[in-house]
MOPAC internal coordinates of N, CA, C and O (Angstrom, degrees):
PM7 1SCF
backbone

  N    0.0000 0     0.00 0     0.00 0    0    0    0
  C    1.4486 1     0.00 0     0.00 0    1    0    0
  C    1.5288 1   109.05 1     0.00 0    2    1    0
  O    1.2310 1   119.58 1   -48.41 1    3    2    1
  N    1.3352 1   118.40 1   131.59 1    3    2    1
  C    1.4666 1   121.29 1  -177.39 1    5    3    2
  C    1.5235 1   111.83 1   -69.13 1    6    5    3
  O    1.2310 1   120.59 1   -23.83 1    7    6    5
  N    1.3410 1   116.47 1   156.17 1    7    6    5
  C    1.4650 1   120.05 1   177.51 1    9    7    6
  C    1.5304 1   110.85 1   -65.00 1   10    9    7
  O    1.2310 1   121.06 1   -19.70 1   11   10    9
  N    1.3145 1   115.58 1   160.30 1   11   10    9
  C    1.4584 1   120.52 1   179.56 1   13   11   10
  C    1.5276 1   110.09 1  -106.75 1   14   13   11
  O    1.2310 1   121.24 1    -7.91 1   15   14   13
  N    1.2957 1   115.24 1   172.09 1   15   14   13
  C    1.4591 1   120.88 1  -179.70 1   17   15   14
  C    1.5339 1   111.34 1   -61.33 1   18   17   15
  O    1.2310 1   120.08 1   154.17 1   19   18   17
  N    1.3131 1   117.45 1   -25.83 1   19   18   17
  C    1.4685 1   121.00 1   178.66 1   21   19   18
  C    1.5286 1   111.50 1   -61.66 1   22   21   19
  O    1.2310 1   119.63 1   153.34 1   23   22   21
  N    1.3140 1   118.32 1   -26.66 1   23   22   21
  C    1.4663 1   122.46 1  -177.47 1   25   23   22
  C    1.5345 1   113.40 1   -97.25 1   26   25   23
  O    1.2310 1   120.01 1   175.24 1   27   26   25
  N    1.3280 1   117.59 1    -4.76 1   27   26   25
  C    1.4653 1   120.81 1  -178.65 1   29   27   26
  C    1.5253 1   110.74 1   -70.75 1   30   29   27
  O    1.2310 1   120.75 1   -39.21 1   31   30   29
  N    1.3067 1   116.18 1   140.79 1   31   30   29
  C    1.4640 1   122.66 1   179.82 1   33   31   30
  C    1.5246 1   111.47 1   -73.46 1   34   33   31
  O    1.2310 1   121.00 1   -33.03 1   35   34   33
  N    1.3206 1   115.69 1   146.97 1   35   34   33
  C    1.4613 1   120.66 1   175.32 1   37   35   34
  C    1.5293 1   107.34 1   -64.23 1   38   37   35
  O    1.2310 1   120.59 1   -46.52 1   39   38   37
  N    1.3236 1   116.48 1   133.48 1   39   38   37
  C    1.4550 1   121.77 1  -178.29 1   41   39   38
  C    1.5210 1   113.35 1    93.22 1   42   41   39
  O    1.2310 1   120.18 1   167.72 1   43   42   41
  N    1.3312 1   117.27 1   -12.28 1   43   42   41
  C    1.4675 1   120.87 1  -178.38 1   45   43   42
  C    1.5194 1   110.83 1   -76.23 1   46   45   43
  O    1.2310 1   121.47 1   -30.69 1   47   46   45
  N    1.3277 1   114.79 1   149.31 1   47   46   45
  C    1.4594 1   121.18 1   169.77 1   49   47   46
  C    1.5217 1   106.33 1  -104.07 1   50   49   47
  O    1.2310 1   121.08 1   -52.07 1   51   50   49
  N    1.3247 1   115.54 1   127.93 1   51   50   49
  C    1.4583 1   121.02 1  -177.52 1   53   51   50
  C    1.5231 1   110.32 1  -127.32 1   54   53   51
  O    1.2310 1   121.47 1   -23.13 1   55   54   53
  N    1.3248 1   114.79 1   156.87 1   55   54   53
  C    1.4556 1   121.28 1   174.99 1   57   55   54
  C    1.5178 1   107.76 1  -110.04 1   58   57   55
  O    1.2310 1   120.59 1   -46.44 1   59   58   57
  N    1.3168 1   116.48 1   133.56 1   59   58   57
  C    1.4586 1   121.30 1   179.48 1   61   59   58
  C    1.5291 1   108.67 1   -75.21 1   62   61   59
  O    1.2310 1   121.02 1   -56.00 1   63   62   61
  N    1.3327 1   115.66 1   124.00 1   63   62   61
  C    1.4570 1   121.55 1   177.91 1   65   63   62
  C    1.5269 1   111.29 1   -90.37 1   66   65   63
  O    1.2310 1   120.76 1   158.14 1   67   66   65
  N    1.3099 1   116.15 1   -21.86 1   67   66   65
  C    1.4596 1   120.41 1   178.77 1   69   67   66
  C    1.5105 1   111.30 1   161.78 1   70   69   67
  O    1.2310 1   121.62 1   -11.84 1   71   70   69
  N    1.3298 1   114.51 1   168.16 1   71   70   69
  C    1.4568 1   122.12 1   176.16 1   73   71   70
  C    1.5222 1   105.55 1  -106.59 1   74   73   71
  O    1.2310 1   120.09 1   -68.32 1   75   74   73
  N    1.3177 1   117.44 1   111.68 1   75   74   73
  C    1.4595 1   122.61 1  -172.00 1   77   75   74
  C    1.5279 1   112.32 1  -108.44 1   78   77   75
  O    1.2310 1   120.58 1   -57.69 1   79   78   77
  N    1.3236 1   116.50 1   122.31 1   79   78   77
  C    1.4587 1   122.04 1   172.81 1   81   79   78
  C    1.5140 1   116.49 1    77.68 1   82   81   79
  O    1.2310 1   119.75 1  -174.33 1   83   82   81
  N    1.3158 1   118.09 1     5.67 1   83   82   81
  C    1.4690 1   120.79 1  -179.26 1   85   83   82
  C    1.5263 1   110.08 1   -77.97 1   86   85   83
  O    1.2310 1   120.15 1   -35.39 1   87   86   85
  N    1.3285 1   117.32 1   144.61 1   87   86   85
  C    1.4655 1   119.95 1   174.59 1   89   87   86
  C    1.5316 1   109.90 1   -62.01 1   90   89   87
  O    1.2310 1   120.39 1   -26.43 1   91   90   89
  N    1.3092 1   116.86 1   153.57 1   91   90   89
  C    1.4674 1   122.56 1  -176.59 1   93   91   90
  C    1.5190 1   115.58 1   -49.58 1   94   93   91
  O    1.2310 1   119.22 1   129.44 1   95   94   93
  N    1.3487 1   119.10 1   -50.56 1   95   94   93
  C    1.4688 1   119.42 1  -179.40 1   97   95   94
  C    1.5342 1   112.55 1   -61.16 1   98   97   95
  O    1.2310 1   119.93 1   141.20 1   99   98   97
  N    1.3242 1   117.75 1   -38.80 1   99   98   97
  C    1.4650 1   120.49 1   178.12 1  101   99   98
  C    1.5185 1   110.43 1   -67.95 1  102  101   99
  O    1.2310 1   120.25 1   138.28 1  103  102  101
  N    1.3186 1   117.12 1   -41.72 1  103  102  101
  C    1.4742 1   121.48 1   177.83 1  105  103  102
  C    1.5281 1   110.19 1   -57.99 1  106  105  103
  O    1.2310 1   120.52 1   134.91 1  107  106  105
  N    1.3320 1   116.61 1   -45.09 1  107  106  105
  C    1.4701 1   120.33 1   179.59 1  109  107  106
  C    1.5232 1   111.49 1   -64.95 1  110  109  107
  O    1.2310 1   120.47 1   138.35 1  111  110  109
  N    1.3294 1   116.71 1   -41.65 1  111  110  109
  C    1.4754 1   119.73 1  -179.26 1  113  111  110
  C    1.5175 1   111.08 1   -64.79 1  114  113  111
  O    1.2310 1   120.23 1   137.35 1  115  114  113
  N    1.3204 1   117.17 1   -42.65 1  115  114  113
  C    1.4656 1   120.13 1   177.52 1  117  115  114
  C    1.5258 1   110.68 1   -60.68 1  118  117  115
  O    1.2310 1   120.32 1   139.10 1  119  118  117
  N    1.3414 1   116.99 1   -40.90 1  119  118  117
  C    1.4685 1   120.75 1   178.42 1  121  119  118
  C    1.5303 1   110.43 1   -63.81 1  122  121  119
  O    1.2310 1   120.18 1   139.78 1  123  122  121
  N    1.3304 1   117.26 1   -40.22 1  123  122  121
  C    1.4680 1   121.08 1   177.87 1  125  123  122
  C    1.5210 1   111.56 1   -61.37 1  126  125  123
  O    1.2310 1   120.80 1   146.74 1  127  126  125
  N    1.3282 1   116.08 1   -33.26 1  127  126  125
  C    1.4657 1   121.08 1   179.46 1  129  127  126
  C    1.5305 1   112.57 1   -82.31 1  130  129  127
  O    1.2310 1   120.15 1   176.60 1  131  130  129
  N    1.3356 1   117.32 1    -3.40 1  131  130  129
  C    1.4617 1   121.22 1   178.83 1  133  131  130
  C    1.5121 1   113.65 1    96.60 1  134  133  131
  O    1.2310 1   119.76 1  -178.88 1  135  134  133
  N    1.3316 1   118.07 1     1.12 1  135  134  133
  C    1.4593 1   121.70 1  -179.43 1  137  135  134
  C    1.5243 1   109.10 1   -90.13 1  138  137  135
  O    1.2310 1   121.81 1  -100.37 1  139  138  137
  N    1.3222 1   114.15 1    79.63 1  139  138  137
  C    1.4634 1   121.16 1  -179.41 1  141  139  138
  C    1.5188 1   109.01 1  -133.47 1  142  141  139
  O    1.2310 1   120.74 1   -10.72 1  143  142  141
  N    1.3041 1   116.19 1   169.28 1  143  142  141
  C    1.4591 1   121.17 1  -177.91 1  145  143  142
  C    1.5257 1   111.50 1   -51.55 1  146  145  143
  O    1.2310 1   121.21 1   -49.38 1  147  146  145
  N    1.3331 1   115.29 1   130.62 1  147  146  145
  C    1.4612 1   121.70 1   178.80 1  149  147  146
  C    1.5165 1   114.59 1    94.61 1  150  149  147
  O    1.2310 1   120.12 1   166.28 1  151  150  149
  N    1.3267 1   117.38 1   -13.72 1  151  150  149
  C    1.4670 1   120.45 1  -178.99 1  153  151  150
  C    1.5293 1   110.26 1   -68.53 1  154  153  151
  O    1.2310 1   120.84 1   -38.16 1  155  154  153
  N    1.3089 1   116.00 1   141.84 1  155  154  153
  C    1.4595 1   122.21 1   176.60 1  157  155  154
  C    1.5208 1   107.56 1  -103.74 1  158  157  155
  O    1.2310 1   120.57 1   -54.09 1  159  158  157
  N    1.3276 1   116.52 1   125.91 1  159  158  157
  C    1.4570 1   120.58 1  -178.70 1  161  159  158
  C    1.5199 1   110.34 1  -132.48 1  162  161  159
  O    1.2310 1   121.04 1   -27.19 1  163  162  161
  N    1.3292 1   115.61 1   152.81 1  163  162  161
  C    1.4605 1   120.96 1   176.85 1  165  163  162
  C    1.5267 1   108.41 1  -110.84 1  166  165  163
  O    1.2310 1   120.64 1   -47.34 1  167  166  165
  N    1.3132 1   116.39 1   132.66 1  167  166  165
  C    1.4596 1   121.82 1   177.15 1  169  167  166
  C    1.5211 1   106.86 1   -84.04 1  170  169  167
  O    1.2310 1   120.32 1   -67.40 1  171  170  169
  N    1.3336 1   117.00 1   112.60 1  171  170  169
  C    1.4586 1   122.38 1  -172.31 1  173  171  170
  C    1.5284 1   112.31 1   -89.99 1  174  173  171
  O    1.2310 1   120.35 1   130.07 1  175  174  173
  N    1.3284 1   116.93 1   -49.93 1  175  174  173
  C    1.4616 1   118.79 1  -179.39 1  177  175  174
  C    1.5182 1   110.96 1  -159.98 1  178  177  175
  O    1.2310 1   121.58 1   -16.97 1  179  178  177
  N    1.3221 1   114.58 1   163.03 1  179  178  177
  C    1.4697 1   123.17 1   176.22 1  181  179  178
  C    1.5244 1   107.15 1   -95.18 1  182  181  179
  O    1.2310 1   120.16 1   -41.49 1  183  182  181
  N    1.3363 1   117.30 1   138.51 1  183  182  181
  C    1.4584 1   120.48 1   178.64 1  185  183  182
  C    1.5304 1   109.75 1   -93.27 1  186  185  183
  O    1.2310 1   120.81 1   -13.28 1  187  186  185
  N    1.3127 1   116.05 1   166.72 1  187  186  185
  C    1.4592 1   121.39 1  -178.19 1  189  187  186
  C    1.5237 1   112.47 1   -60.19 1  190  189  187
  O    1.2310 1   119.99 1   146.34 1  191  190  189
  N    1.3209 1   117.62 1   -33.66 1  191  190  189
  C    1.4592 1   121.58 1  -178.42 1  193  191  190
  C    1.5165 1   114.12 1   -87.07 1  194  193  191
  O    1.2310 1   119.85 1  -172.81 1  195  194  193
  N    1.3355 1   117.90 1     7.19 1  195  194  193
  C    1.4548 1   121.31 1   179.53 1  197  195  194
  C    1.5123 1   114.70 1    94.43 1  198  197  195
  O    1.2310 1   120.03 1   178.87 1  199  198  197
  N    1.3156 1   117.54 1    -1.13 1  199  198  197
  C    1.4603 1   121.59 1   177.33 1  201  199  198
  C    1.5231 1   110.93 1   -78.61 1  202  201  199
  O    1.2310 1   120.57 1     9.64 1  203  202  201
  N    1.3101 1   116.52 1  -170.36 1  203  202  201
  C    1.4623 1   121.85 1   179.30 1  205  203  202
  C    1.5227 1   109.94 1  -137.50 1  206  205  203
  O    1.2310 1   121.16 1   -30.58 1  207  206  205
  N    1.3172 1   115.38 1   149.42 1  207  206  205
  C    1.4583 1   122.77 1   167.11 1  209  207  206
  C    1.5221 1   104.31 1   -99.76 1  210  209  207
  O    1.2310 1   120.52 1   -53.37 1  211  210  209
  N    1.3347 1   116.61 1   126.63 1  211  210  209
  C    1.4651 1   120.58 1   179.86 1  213  211  210
  C    1.5189 1   109.47 1  -124.08 1  214  213  211
  O    1.2310 1   121.01 1   -29.50 1  215  214  213
  N    1.3161 1   115.67 1   150.50 1  215  214  213
  C    1.4481 1   121.87 1   175.71 1  217  215  214
  C    1.5128 1   109.19 1  -105.46 1  218  217  215
  O    1.2310 1   120.88 1   -48.65 1  219  218  217
  N    1.3241 1   115.93 1   131.35 1  219  218  217
  C    1.4604 1   121.31 1   178.03 1  221  219  218
  C    1.5207 1   108.83 1  -148.55 1  222  221  219
  O    1.2310 1   120.99 1   -49.67 1  223  222  221
  N    1.3108 1   115.72 1   130.33 1  223  222  221
  C    1.4638 1   122.57 1   176.43 1  225  223  222
  C    1.5287 1   112.76 1    49.46 1  226  225  223
  O    1.2310 1   120.57 1  -135.85 1  227  226  225
  N    1.3383 1   116.52 1    44.15 1  227  226  225
  C    1.4542 1   120.38 1   174.96 1  229  227  226
  C    1.5189 1   115.51 1    79.95 1  230  229  227
  O    1.2310 1   119.88 1  -171.81 1  231  230  229
  N    1.3089 1   117.83 1     8.19 1  231  230  229
  C    1.4628 1   120.63 1   178.40 1  233  231  230
  C    1.5227 1   109.94 1  -132.14 1  234  233  231
  O    1.2310 1   120.65 1   -15.60 1  235  234  233
  N    1.3141 1   116.36 1   164.40 1  235  234  233
  C    1.4682 1   120.81 1   177.98 1  237  235  234
  C    1.5167 1   108.78 1  -114.26 1  238  237  235
  O    1.2310 1   121.33 1   -39.54 1  239  238  237
  N    1.3229 1   115.06 1   140.46 1  239  238  237
  C    1.4587 1   121.91 1   178.82 1  241  239  238
  C    1.5185 1   109.11 1  -125.56 1  242  241  239
  O    1.2310 1   120.67 1   -38.14 1  243  242  241
  N    1.3186 1   116.32 1   141.86 1  243  242  241
  C    1.4622 1   121.55 1   173.18 1  245  243  242
  C    1.5272 1   107.10 1   -98.82 1  246  245  243
  O    1.2310 1   120.82 1   -55.07 1  247  246  245
  N    1.3240 1   116.03 1   124.93 1  247  246  245
  C    1.4633 1   121.70 1   178.65 1  249  247  246
  C    1.5154 1   108.96 1  -115.88 1  250  249  247
  O    1.2310 1   120.55 1   -49.98 1  251  250  249
  N    1.3228 1   116.56 1   130.02 1  251  250  249
  C    1.4567 1   121.06 1   178.02 1  253  251  250
  C    1.5183 1   111.20 1   -69.46 1  254  253  251
  O    1.2310 1   121.04 1   -23.17 1  255  254  253
  N    1.3245 1   115.62 1   156.83 1  255  254  253
  C    1.4624 1   121.66 1  -178.68 1  257  255  254
  C    1.5255 1   111.80 1   -57.50 1  258  257  255
  O    1.2310 1   120.09 1   146.12 1  259  258  257
  N    1.3329 1   117.43 1   -33.88 1  259  258  257
  C    1.4618 1   120.95 1  -178.11 1  261  259  258
  C    1.5315 1   113.33 1   -68.06 1  262  261  259
  O    1.2310 1   119.64 1   163.38 1  263  262  261
  N    1.3233 1   118.29 1   -16.62 1  263  262  261
  C    1.4626 1   122.60 1  -178.92 1  265  263  262
  C    1.5305 1   111.98 1   -90.73 1  266  265  263
  O    1.2310 1   119.93 1   152.93 1  267  266  265
  N    1.3096 1   117.74 1   -27.07 1  267  266  265
  C    1.4635 1   122.43 1  -170.52 1  269  267  266
  C    1.5282 1   114.12 1   -59.18 1  270  269  267
  O    1.2310 1   120.00 1   142.66 1  271  270  269
  N    1.3218 1   117.60 1   -37.34 1  271  270  269
  C    1.4743 1   119.98 1  -177.22 1  273  271  270
  C    1.5161 1   113.27 1   -73.48 1  274  273  271
  O    1.2310 1   119.63 1   166.86 1  275  274  273
  N    1.3257 1   118.32 1   -13.14 1  275  274  273
  C    1.4638 1   120.64 1   177.12 1  277  275  274
  C    1.5348 1   112.46 1   -81.10 1  278  277  275
  O    1.2310 1   120.33 1   163.29 1  279  278  277
  N    1.3425 1   116.97 1   -16.71 1  279  278  277
  C    1.4618 1   120.86 1  -175.15 1  281  279  278
  C    1.5366 1   110.72 1  -100.28 1  282  281  279
  O    1.2310 1   120.93 1   -75.01 1  283  282  281
  N    1.3227 1   115.82 1   104.99 1  283  282  281
  C    1.4710 1   121.53 1   176.64 1  285  283  282
  C    1.5282 1   107.39 1   -79.94 1  286  285  283
  O    1.2310 1   120.60 1   -49.14 1  287  286  285
  N    1.3383 1   116.46 1   130.86 1  287  286  285
  C    1.4641 1   120.60 1  -175.64 1  289  287  286
  C    1.5200 1   111.58 1  -135.37 1  290  289  287
  O    1.2310 1   121.83 1   -16.85 1  291  290  289
  N    1.3051 1   114.09 1   163.15 1  291  290  289
  C    1.4620 1   122.16 1   174.18 1  293  291  290
  C    1.5221 1   107.21 1  -132.73 1  294  293  291
  O    1.2310 1   120.52 1   -48.50 1  295  294  293
  N    1.3298 1   116.61 1   131.50 1  295  294  293
  C    1.4660 1   120.09 1  -179.72 1  297  295  294
  C    1.5301 1   109.82 1   -68.91 1  298  297  295
  O    1.2310 1   121.27 1   -43.91 1  299  298  297
  N    1.3162 1   115.17 1   136.09 1  299  298  297
  C    1.4706 1   122.05 1   179.13 1  301  299  298
  C    1.5178 1   108.60 1   -89.77 1  302  301  299
  O    1.2310 1   120.24 1   -50.17 1  303  302  301
  N    1.3053 1   117.15 1   129.83 1  303  302  301
  C    1.4738 1   121.30 1   178.51 1  305  303  302
  C    1.5102 1   109.10 1   -68.86 1  306  305  303
  O    1.2310 1   120.72 1   -39.34 1  307  306  305
  N    1.3397 1   116.23 1   140.66 1  307  306  305
  C    1.4666 1   119.34 1   178.62 1  309  307  306
  C    1.4916 1   112.00 1   -95.76 1  310  309  307
  O    1.2310 1   120.10 1   180.00 1  311  310  309

């Protein structure tokens, strides 16, 4: 099983491999925000509650800790 966004290093650029096990409404919302298979995102910072700030398509998104394990990712080589 691939690593999730929860394990990605701060500053890393990762590619989303898929949204695994998320309920339908959350899956749709993540897709609306651009977090879908094939998307390239940068992990910007860790939040106080364990979430992450990520950069995608020129914008930053705050993701709660409970969402991170649904996003399977692969680190992109620089």
